C-alpha positions in Angstrom: 0.0 0.0 0.0 1.3 3.5 -0.8 0.7 6.8 0.8 1.5 10.0 -1.2 3.8 12.3 0.7 4.5 15.1 -1.7 5.0 16.1 -5.4 8.5 17.1 -6.3 9.5 19.4 -9.2 12.8 19.1 -10.9 15.3 21.8 -11.7 18.4 22.2 -13.8 21.7 22.4 -11.8 24.5 24.4 -13.4 27.7 26.1 -12.4 27.3 29.4 -10.6 28.9 31.2 -13.5 26.8 29.6 -16.1 25.2 31.8 -18.8 21.8 30.2 -18.1 19.3 32.6 -16.5 16.8 31.8 -13.7 14.5 29.7 -15.9 14.8 27.5 -19.0 12.6 25.8 -21.5 14.3 22.5 -22.1 12.1 21.9 -25.2 14.0 24.8 -26.9 17.4 25.0 -25.1 18.9 21.7 -23.9 22.4 21.7 -22.4 24.6 18.6 -22.4 23.6 16.6 -19.3 25.3 14.4 -16.8 22.7 12.0 -15.3 21.9 8.7 -13.7 22.1 5.5 -15.7 19.1 4.7 -17.9 17.4 2.3 -15.4 17.1 5.1 -12.7 13.6 6.6 -12.3 14.8 10.2 -12.8 16.5 9.3 -16.1 13.3 7.5 -17.2 11.3 10.6 -16.3 13.4 12.8 -18.5 12.9 10.5 -21.5 9.2 9.9 -20.9 8.7 13.7 -21.0 9.6 13.7 -24.7 13.1 15.1 -24.2 16.0 13.5 -26.0 19.1 15.1 -24.3 22.7 14.2 -24.9 24.1 12.6 -21.8 27.9 13.1 -21.7 28.5 11.3 -18.4 26.6 9.1 -16.0 27.0 8.6 -12.2 25.1 6.6 -9.6 25.2 9.2 -6.7 24.1 12.7 -6.4 27.5 13.7 -5.1 29.2 12.3 -8.2 26.7 14.2 -10.4 27.4 17.4 -8.6 31.2 16.9 -8.9 30.8 16.4 -12.7 28.7 19.5 -13.1 31.1 21.5 -10.9 34.0 20.3 -13.2 32.2 21.7 -16.3 31.2 18.4 -17.9 27.6 19.4 -18.2 24.4 20.3 -16.3 22.1 17.9 -14.4 18.5 17.6 -13.6 17.7 17.0 -9.9 14.9 17.7 -7.4 14.2 21.3 -6.7 14.3 20.5 -3.0 18.1 19.8 -3.1 19.6 22.0 -0.4 21.1 25.3 -1.6 24.0 24.8 0.8 24.9 21.6 -0.9 24.9 23.3 -4.3 26.8 26.3 -2.9 29.5 23.9 -1.5 30.0 22.8 -5.2 29.6 26.4 -6.6 26.4 25.4 -8.3 22.9 26.9 -8.6 19.4 25.9 -9.6 17.6 27.0 -12.8 13.8 26.5 -12.9 12.5 24.3 -15.7 9.6 26.0 -17.4 8.9 23.2 -20.0 8.4 20.3 -19.9 7.0 19.9 -16.4 9.2 17.4 -14.7 7.5 16.3 -11.5 7.4 13.1 -9.5 5.3 11.9 -6.6 7.2 10.7 -3.5 5.4 8.0 -1.7 5.8 5.7 1.4 5.2 2.1 0.6 4.4 -0.7 3.1 3.6 -4.4 2.6 -0.1 -5.3 2.6 0.4 -8.9 3.6 1.6 -8.1 7.2 0.6 -5.7 9.9 2.3 -2.3 9.8 4.2 -1.7 13.1 3.0 1.3 15.1 6.3 3.0 14.8 6.1 2.8 11.0 2.6 4.1 11.1 3.7 7.0 13.2 6.7 7.7 10.9 4.4 7.8 7.8 1.9 10.0 9.6 4.7 12.4 10.6 6.1 12.4 7.1 2.6 13.2 5.7 2.2 16.1 8.2 5.7 17.5 7.4 5.1 17.3 3.7 1.7 18.8 3.9 
């Protein structure tokens, strides 16, 4: 069984000194990207939106993606909720994506074939309250 926690928009992450403004239409202006491998949900989201970007590098962790972007290899698409301090530590910044809308729903999932422990129920309730 799943419980929706929140919807999460994506943003483009670029170097602080990048010529990109505060917002971008990726259907018109697509930078070279570094991204997760094709089987990752975020990568599938990008392709299912109709975009066909050029991926110049792949990494399996957010930190590795940020290091690649900081080194100038390309930009990346990550959740808008990524902490500004983390980006600042890498000298990166967020660019809002105007088109296409890249959004995912974050959910909590529990097994239906066994009782959900009270602590897990409380954790999910707290997460729902915090996300709301």
